C-alpha positions as a Markdown table, in Angstrom:
| # | Residue | x | y | z |
|---|---|---|---|---|
| 1 | Met | -12.1 | -10.4 | -10.2 |
| 2 | Glu | -10.5 | -11.8 | -7.1 |
| 3 | Ile | -8.9 | -8.6 | -5.7 |
| 4 | Ala | -10.2 | -5.0 | -6.0 |
| 5 | Val | -7.6 | -2.3 | -5.2 |
| 6 | Ile | -9.2 | 1.0 | -4.5 |
| 7 | Gly | -6.6 | 3.7 | -4.2 |
| 8 | Ser | -4.0 | 6.0 | -5.5 |
| 9 | Asn | -1.6 | 6.2 | -8.4 |
| 10 | Met | 1.4 | 8.5 | -8.7 |
| 11 | Val | 4.2 | 9.3 | -11.0 |
| 12 | Asp | 7.4 | 8.8 | -9.0 |
| 13 | Leu | 10.1 | 11.3 | -9.6 |
| 14 | Val | 13.1 | 9.8 | -7.8 |
| 15 | Ala | 16.4 | 11.5 | -7.1 |
| 16 | Tyr | 19.3 | 9.4 | -5.8 |
| 17 | Ile | 21.6 | 11.4 | -3.6 |
| 18 | Asn | 24.5 | 10.9 | -1.2 |
| 19 | Lys | 22.9 | 12.6 | 1.7 |
| 20 | Met | 19.6 | 14.4 | 2.5 |
| 21 | Pro | 19.9 | 18.2 | 2.0 |
| 22 | Lys | 19.7 | 20.5 | 5.1 |
| 23 | Leu | 17.3 | 23.4 | 5.2 |
| 24 | Gly | 18.3 | 25.9 | 2.5 |
| 25 | Glu | 21.0 | 23.6 | 1.1 |
| 26 | Thr | 21.3 | 22.8 | -2.6 |
| 27 | Leu | 22.9 | 19.5 | -3.5 |
| 28 | Glu | 23.6 | 17.7 | -6.8 |
| 29 | Ala | 21.9 | 14.3 | -7.2 |
| 30 | Asp | 23.8 | 11.4 | -8.6 |
| 31 | Asp | 21.0 | 10.0 | -10.7 |
| 32 | Phe | 17.3 | 10.4 | -11.5 |
| 33 | Ala | 14.5 | 8.0 | -12.5 |
| 34 | Met | 10.8 | 8.4 | -13.3 |
| 35 | Gly | 8.4 | 5.5 | -12.7 |
| 36 | Cys | 4.9 | 4.6 | -12.0 |
| 37 | Gly | 3.9 | 4.5 | -8.3 |
| 38 | Gly | 1.3 | 5.4 | -5.8 |
| 39 | Lys | 0.4 | 3.0 | -3.0 |
| 40 | Gly | -2.8 | 1.7 | -4.6 |
| 41 | Ala | -1.1 | 1.1 | -8.0 |
| 42 | Asn | 1.9 | -0.4 | -6.4 |
| 43 | Gln | -0.1 | -2.9 | -4.5 |
| 44 | Ala | -2.3 | -3.7 | -7.5 |
| 45 | Val | 0.8 | -4.3 | -9.6 |
| 46 | Ala | 2.5 | -6.5 | -7.0 |
| 47 | Ala | -0.6 | -8.7 | -6.6 |
| 48 | Ala | -1.1 | -8.9 | -10.4 |
| 49 | Arg | 2.5 | -9.8 | -11.1 |
| 50 | Leu | 2.3 | -12.6 | -8.7 |
| 51 | Gly | -0.7 | -14.1 | -10.5 |
| 52 | Gly | -3.7 | -12.4 | -8.8 |
| 53 | Lys | -6.7 | -11.3 | -10.8 |
| 54 | Val | -6.7 | -7.7 | -9.9 |
| 55 | Leu | -9.1 | -4.8 | -10.5 |
| 56 | Met | -7.8 | -1.2 | -9.9 |
| 57 | Met | -10.1 | 1.7 | -9.2 |
| 58 | Thr | -8.3 | 5.1 | -9.3 |
| 59 | Arg | -8.4 | 8.5 | -10.9 |
| 60 | Val | -5.8 | 10.0 | -13.2 |
| 61 | Gly | -5.5 | 13.6 | -14.6 |
| 62 | Asp | -5.8 | 14.7 | -18.2 |
| 63 | Asp | -2.0 | 15.3 | -18.6 |
| 64 | Ala | 0.8 | 13.3 | -20.2 |
| 65 | Phe | 1.3 | 11.1 | -17.2 |
| 66 | Ala | -2.2 | 9.6 | -17.4 |
| 67 | Asp | -1.7 | 7.6 | -20.6 |
| 68 | Asn | 1.5 | 6.1 | -19.2 |
| 69 | Thr | -0.1 | 5.2 | -15.9 |
| 70 | Ile | -3.0 | 3.4 | -17.6 |
| 71 | Arg | -0.8 | 1.6 | -20.0 |
| 72 | Asn | 1.5 | 0.5 | -17.3 |
| 73 | Leu | -1.3 | -1.0 | -15.2 |
| 74 | Glu | -2.6 | -2.9 | -18.3 |
| 75 | Glu | 0.8 | -4.2 | -19.2 |
| 76 | Cys | 1.2 | -5.5 | -15.6 |
| 77 | Gly | -2.1 | -7.4 | -16.0 |
| 78 | Val | -4.4 | -5.1 | -13.9 |
| 79 | Asp | -8.0 | -4.6 | -15.0 |
| 80 | Thr | -8.4 | -0.8 | -15.6 |
| 81 | Arg | -12.1 | -0.6 | -16.4 |
| 82 | Phe | -12.6 | 1.7 | -13.4 |
| 83 | Val | -9.6 | 3.9 | -14.0 |
| 84 | Glu | -11.0 | 7.3 | -15.1 |
| 85 | Arg | -9.6 | 10.6 | -16.1 |
| 86 | Val | -10.5 | 13.9 | -14.3 |
| 87 | Pro | -10.6 | 16.9 | -16.7 |
| 88 | Gly | -8.6 | 19.9 | -15.8 |
| 89 | Val | -6.7 | 18.2 | -13.0 |
| 90 | Ser | -3.1 | 16.9 | -12.8 |
| 91 | Ser | -2.2 | 13.3 | -12.2 |
| 92 | Gly | -0.8 | 12.5 | -8.8 |
| 93 | Val | 3.0 | 13.1 | -8.5 |
| 94 | Ala | 5.5 | 11.9 | -5.8 |
| 95 | Pro | 9.0 | 13.5 | -5.7 |
| 96 | Ile | 11.2 | 11.1 | -3.8 |
| 97 | Met | 14.8 | 11.4 | -2.5 |
| 98 | Val | 16.8 | 8.3 | -1.8 |
| 99 | Asp | 20.2 | 8.6 | 0.0 |
| 100 | Arg | 23.2 | 6.2 | 0.0 |
| 101 | Asp | 21.8 | 4.4 | 3.1 |
| 102 | Ser | 18.6 | 3.6 | 1.1 |
| 103 | His | 16.6 | 5.9 | 3.3 |
| 104 | Asn | 13.9 | 8.0 | 1.6 |
| 105 | Arg | 11.9 | 11.1 | 1.9 |
| 106 | Ile | 8.7 | 11.4 | -0.1 |
| 107 | Leu | 6.4 | 14.4 | -1.0 |
| 108 | Ile | 2.9 | 13.5 | -2.3 |
| 109 | Ile | 0.9 | 15.7 | -4.6 |
| 110 | Pro | -2.4 | 13.9 | -4.8 |
| 111 | Gly | -3.9 | 15.6 | -7.9 |
| 112 | Ala | -6.7 | 13.5 | -9.4 |
| 113 | Asn | -6.5 | 11.0 | -6.5 |
| 114 | Lys | -8.6 | 13.5 | -4.5 |
| 115 | His | -11.4 | 13.0 | -7.0 |
| 116 | Leu | -12.0 | 9.3 | -6.2 |
| 117 | Leu | -15.2 | 9.8 | -4.3 |
| 118 | Pro | -18.1 | 7.7 | -3.0 |
| 119 | Pro | -20.2 | 7.8 | -6.2 |
| 120 | Ala | -17.4 | 5.9 | -7.9 |
| 121 | Ile | -17.9 | 3.1 | -5.4 |
| 122 | Asp | -21.6 | 3.0 | -5.9 |
| 123 | Ala | -21.1 | 2.8 | -9.7 |
| 124 | Ala | -18.9 | -0.2 | -9.3 |
| 125 | Ala | -20.8 | -1.8 | -6.4 |
| 126 | Asp | -22.0 | -4.9 | -8.3 |
| 127 | Thr | -18.5 | -5.7 | -9.3 |
| 128 | Leu | -17.0 | -5.0 | -5.9 |
| 129 | Arg | -19.6 | -7.3 | -4.2 |
| 130 | Gln | -18.3 | -10.2 | -6.3 |
| 131 | Cys | -14.6 | -9.7 | -5.3 |
| 132 | Lys | -12.9 | -12.0 | -2.8 |
| 133 | Leu | -10.9 | -9.1 | -1.2 |
| 134 | Ile | -10.8 | -5.3 | -1.2 |
| 135 | Val | -7.5 | -3.5 | -0.6 |
| 136 | Met | -7.3 | 0.2 | 0.3 |
| 137 | Gln | -4.7 | 2.8 | 1.5 |
| 138 | Leu | -5.0 | 6.4 | 2.8 |
| 139 | Glu | -4.0 | 8.3 | -0.3 |
| 140 | Ile | -7.6 | 8.8 | -1.3 |
| 141 | Pro | -10.4 | 10.7 | 0.5 |
| 142 | Leu | -11.4 | 9.2 | 3.8 |
| 143 | Glu | -15.1 | 9.5 | 2.9 |
| 144 | Thr | -14.5 | 7.1 | 0.0 |
| 145 | Ile | -12.7 | 4.6 | 2.4 |
| 146 | Tyr | -15.6 | 4.7 | 4.9 |
| 147 | His | -18.1 | 4.3 | 2.1 |
| 148 | Thr | -16.2 | 1.2 | 0.7 |
| 149 | Ile | -15.9 | -0.4 | 4.1 |
| 150 | Ala | -19.7 | -0.1 | 4.6 |
| 151 | Leu | -20.4 | -1.7 | 1.2 |
| 152 | Ala | -17.9 | -4.5 | 1.9 |
| 153 | Asn | -19.3 | -5.2 | 5.3 |
| 154 | Glu | -22.8 | -5.4 | 3.9 |
| 155 | Ala | -21.6 | -7.7 | 1.1 |
| 156 | Gly | -19.4 | -9.9 | 3.3 |
| 157 | Val | -16.2 | -9.0 | 1.4 |
| 158 | Pro | -13.0 | -8.9 | 3.5 |
| 159 | Val | -11.1 | -5.6 | 3.6 |
| 160 | Ile | -7.4 | -4.9 | 4.0 |
| 161 | Leu | -6.7 | -1.3 | 5.0 |
| 162 | Asn | -3.0 | -0.3 | 4.7 |
| 163 | Thr | -3.0 | 2.8 | 7.0 |
| 164 | Ala | -0.4 | 4.6 | 5.0 |
| 165 | Pro | 0.3 | 7.5 | 5.0 |
| 166 | Ala | -1.1 | 7.6 | 8.5 |
| 167 | Thr | -3.3 | 10.4 | 9.6 |
| 168 | Pro | -4.9 | 11.1 | 13.0 |
| 169 | Glu | -8.0 | 12.1 | 11.1 |
| 170 | Leu | -8.8 | 8.4 | 10.3 |
| 171 | Asp | -11.9 | 7.4 | 12.3 |
| 172 | Leu | -10.8 | 4.2 | 14.1 |
| 173 | Ala | -14.4 | 3.1 | 14.5 |
| 174 | Trp | -14.4 | 2.7 | 10.7 |
| 175 | Ala | -10.9 | 1.4 | 10.4 |
| 176 | Cys | -11.6 | -1.4 | 13.0 |
| 177 | Arg | -14.5 | -2.6 | 10.8 |
| 178 | Cys | -11.9 | -3.8 | 8.3 |
| 179 | Asp | -10.7 | -7.4 | 8.5 |
| 180 | Phe | -7.0 | -6.5 | 8.4 |
| 181 | Leu | -5.2 | -3.3 | 9.4 |
| 182 | Val | -1.6 | -3.1 | 8.1 |
| 183 | Pro | 0.4 | -0.2 | 9.6 |
| 184 | Asn | 4.1 | 0.2 | 10.2 |
| 185 | Glu | 5.4 | 1.2 | 13.6 |
| 186 | Thr | 5.2 | 4.9 | 13.0 |
| 187 | Glu | 1.7 | 4.7 | 11.5 |
| 188 | Leu | 0.5 | 2.6 | 14.5 |
| 189 | Glu | 1.8 | 5.3 | 16.8 |
| 190 | Ile | 0.0 | 8.0 | 14.9 |
| 191 | Leu | -3.3 | 6.0 | 14.8 |
| 192 | Thr | -3.4 | 5.1 | 18.5 |
| 193 | Gly | -1.4 | 8.0 | 20.1 |
| 194 | Met | 0.5 | 5.4 | 22.0 |
| 195 | Pro | 4.3 | 4.7 | 22.1 |
| 196 | Val | 5.7 | 1.9 | 19.9 |
| 197 | Glu | 9.4 | 1.8 | 20.9 |
| 198 | Asp | 9.5 | -1.9 | 21.6 |
| 199 | Leu | 7.4 | -5.0 | 21.0 |
| 200 | Pro | 5.5 | -4.8 | 24.4 |
| 201 | Gln | 4.5 | -1.2 | 23.5 |
| 202 | Ile | 3.5 | -2.2 | 20.0 |
| 203 | Glu | 1.3 | -5.0 | 21.5 |
| 204 | Ala | -0.3 | -2.6 | 23.9 |
| 205 | Ala | -1.2 | -0.2 | 21.0 |
| 206 | Ala | -2.5 | -3.2 | 19.1 |
| 207 | His | -4.8 | -4.2 | 22.0 |
| 208 | Ser | -6.3 | -0.7 | 22.0 |
| 209 | Leu | -7.5 | -1.5 | 18.4 |
| 210 | Phe | -8.8 | -4.9 | 19.3 |
| 211 | Glu | -10.9 | -3.3 | 22.0 |
| 212 | Arg | -12.6 | -1.3 | 19.2 |
| 213 | Gly | -13.5 | -4.5 | 17.3 |
| 214 | Leu | -10.5 | -5.0 | 15.0 |
| 215 | Lys | -10.0 | -8.7 | 13.9 |
| 216 | His | -6.5 | -8.9 | 12.5 |
| 217 | Leu | -3.5 | -6.5 | 12.8 |
| 218 | Ile | -0.2 | -6.8 | 10.9 |
| 219 | Val | 2.5 | -4.3 | 11.9 |
| 220 | Thr | 5.3 | -4.2 | 9.4 |
| 221 | Leu | 8.7 | -3.7 | 11.0 |
| 222 | Gly | 11.0 | -3.2 | 8.1 |
| 223 | Glu | 14.2 | -5.2 | 8.5 |
| 224 | Lys | 12.8 | -6.7 | 11.7 |
| 225 | Gly | 9.9 | -8.5 | 9.8 |
| 226 | Ala | 6.3 | -8.2 | 11.0 |
| 227 | Leu | 4.1 | -8.7 | 14.0 |
| 228 | Tyr | 0.8 | -10.4 | 13.5 |
| 229 | Met | -1.9 | -10.2 | 16.2 |
| 230 | His | -5.4 | -11.7 | 16.3 |
| 231 | Gly | -7.1 | -11.5 | 19.7 |
| 232 | Asp | -4.7 | -13.1 | 22.2 |
| 233 | Glu | -2.8 | -14.7 | 19.4 |
| 234 | Lys | 0.5 | -13.1 | 18.3 |
| 235 | Arg | 3.5 | -14.1 | 16.2 |
| 236 | His | 6.6 | -12.2 | 15.3 |
| 237 | Phe | 7.9 | -13.1 | 11.7 |
| 238 | Thr | 11.5 | -12.3 | 11.0 |
| 239 | Ala | 12.9 | -10.9 | 7.8 |
| 240 | Pro | 16.0 | -12.2 | 5.9 |
| 241 | Ser | 19.1 | -10.0 | 5.9 |
| 242 | Val | 19.5 | -8.3 | 2.5 |
| 243 | Asp | 21.6 | -5.5 | 1.0 |
| 244 | Ala | 19.1 | -2.7 | 0.7 |
| 245 | Val | 19.4 | -0.3 | -2.2 |
| 246 | Asp | 16.1 | 1.5 | -2.2 |
| 247 | Thr | 13.3 | 0.9 | 0.4 |
| 248 | Thr | 10.7 | 2.9 | -1.5 |
| 249 | Gly | 7.6 | 0.8 | -2.1 |
| 250 | Ala | 8.6 | -2.1 | 0.2 |
| 251 | Gly | 5.4 | -1.7 | 2.3 |
| 252 | Asp | 3.3 | -1.8 | -0.9 |
| 253 | Ala | 5.2 | -4.9 | -2.1 |
| 254 | Phe | 4.3 | -6.5 | 1.3 |
| 255 | Val | 0.6 | -5.6 | 1.0 |
| 256 | Gly | 0.2 | -6.7 | -2.6 |
| 257 | Cys | 1.9 | -10.0 | -2.0 |
| 258 | Phe | 0.0 | -10.6 | 1.2 |
| 259 | Ala | -3.3 | -10.0 | -0.6 |
| 260 | Gln | -2.6 | -12.2 | -3.5 |
| 261 | Thr | -1.3 | -15.1 | -1.3 |
| 262 | Leu | -4.2 | -14.8 | 1.1 |
| 263 | Val | -6.8 | -15.1 | -1.7 |
| 264 | Ala | -4.9 | -17.9 | -3.3 |
| 265 | Ser | -4.2 | -20.0 | -0.1 |
| 266 | Gly | -6.4 | -18.7 | 2.7 |
| 267 | Asp | -3.4 | -19.1 | 5.0 |
| 268 | Ile | -2.6 | -15.9 | 6.9 |
| 269 | Asn | 0.7 | -17.1 | 8.2 |
| 270 | Arg | 1.8 | -18.3 | 4.8 |
| 271 | Ala | 0.7 | -15.0 | 3.3 |
| 272 | Ile | 2.8 | -13.0 | 5.9 |
| 273 | Glu | 5.9 | -15.1 | 5.4 |
| 274 | Arg | 5.7 | -14.8 | 1.7 |
| 275 | Ala | 5.0 | -11.1 | 1.8 |
| 276 | Ile | 8.1 | -10.5 | 4.0 |
| 277 | Leu | 10.3 | -12.3 | 1.5 |
| 278 | Tyr | 8.7 | -10.4 | -1.4 |
| 279 | Ala | 9.2 | -7.0 | 0.3 |
| 280 | Ser | 12.7 | -7.9 | 1.3 |
| 281 | Asn | 13.6 | -8.7 | -2.3 |
| 282 | Ser | 12.1 | -5.4 | -3.5 |
| 283 | Val | 14.5 | -3.3 | -1.5 |
| 284 | Thr | 17.5 | -4.9 | -3.3 |
| 285 | Ala | 16.7 | -3.0 | -6.5 |
| 286 | Arg | 15.9 | 0.6 | -7.3 |
| 287 | Gly | 12.4 | 2.0 | -7.8 |
| 288 | Thr | 9.0 | 0.8 | -6.7 |
| 289 | Gln | 7.1 | -1.3 | -9.3 |
| 290 | Thr | 10.3 | -1.8 | -11.2 |
| 291 | Ser | 11.6 | -3.8 | -8.2 |
| 292 | Tyr | 8.6 | -6.1 | -8.0 |
| 293 | Leu | 9.2 | -9.6 | -9.4 |
| 294 | Asp | 6.7 | -11.8 | -11.1 |
| 295 | Ala | 5.7 | -15.2 | -9.8 |
| 296 | Ala | 8.2 | -17.1 | -11.9 |
| 297 | Ala | 11.2 | -14.9 | -10.9 |
| 298 | Phe | 10.1 | -14.8 | -7.2 |
| 299 | Gly | 9.8 | -18.5 | -6.9 |
| 300 | His | 8.4 | -18.7 | -3.4 |
């Protein structure tokens, strides 16, 4: 395998509404959709659809959602040998509300994702050591993330950590042992405790991470593109103007495409440029994985 994605899977329960409800308010939704999601699974599917050889390590429950999640990953070309069921536990679920301005609010119920623990990493260690890249997010236990970083560092396997959803409990000493951190602006603020209202403030927050030993930082900026920093090197990548329908999963589209392109080309700038285009395209359609194009349709 080229890419190992170690992370979460969720069942997305998406309600499309005109406006977000206020406290105590009941509104009627215009439409509803159910799909496969979770940051880990999203990123694995994006990378696989673009031609990457992707292995997914995750945990599902013993409910009706589990079969569909595994089947979906396999149909998308993801290796599921390390996807296991947890008896007596529900699969992860994510109720999502998307308003007419394409803004979203998401509630995460981790379920079986909480059971992806360090012994699973040890059981797959031989396979993980042979991968070209490991990708993780923060919807699984932090102890598992730290354990994986240690294994990857020892084996010389590069690690991308997408710091979403951000938590101040993340140990930055461990996070900065990754080769790439990929937060958005809000996540960078939570991680560093520093303001990020403009590019100079974002850069100052970034430097606080480089002082801890971080090699590469990519801050995703939504419709404003992304900021890449590596030591004193910095570059702001712009994003194309698109008509956004649903921004859910755009960050995962970015990470999945970046990972696949980085492994295929070794070119960080090319990988960021392509990831921005891929993520921008994803917001023009509803859903998360359902909005991810394959390599032929994407064409970049």
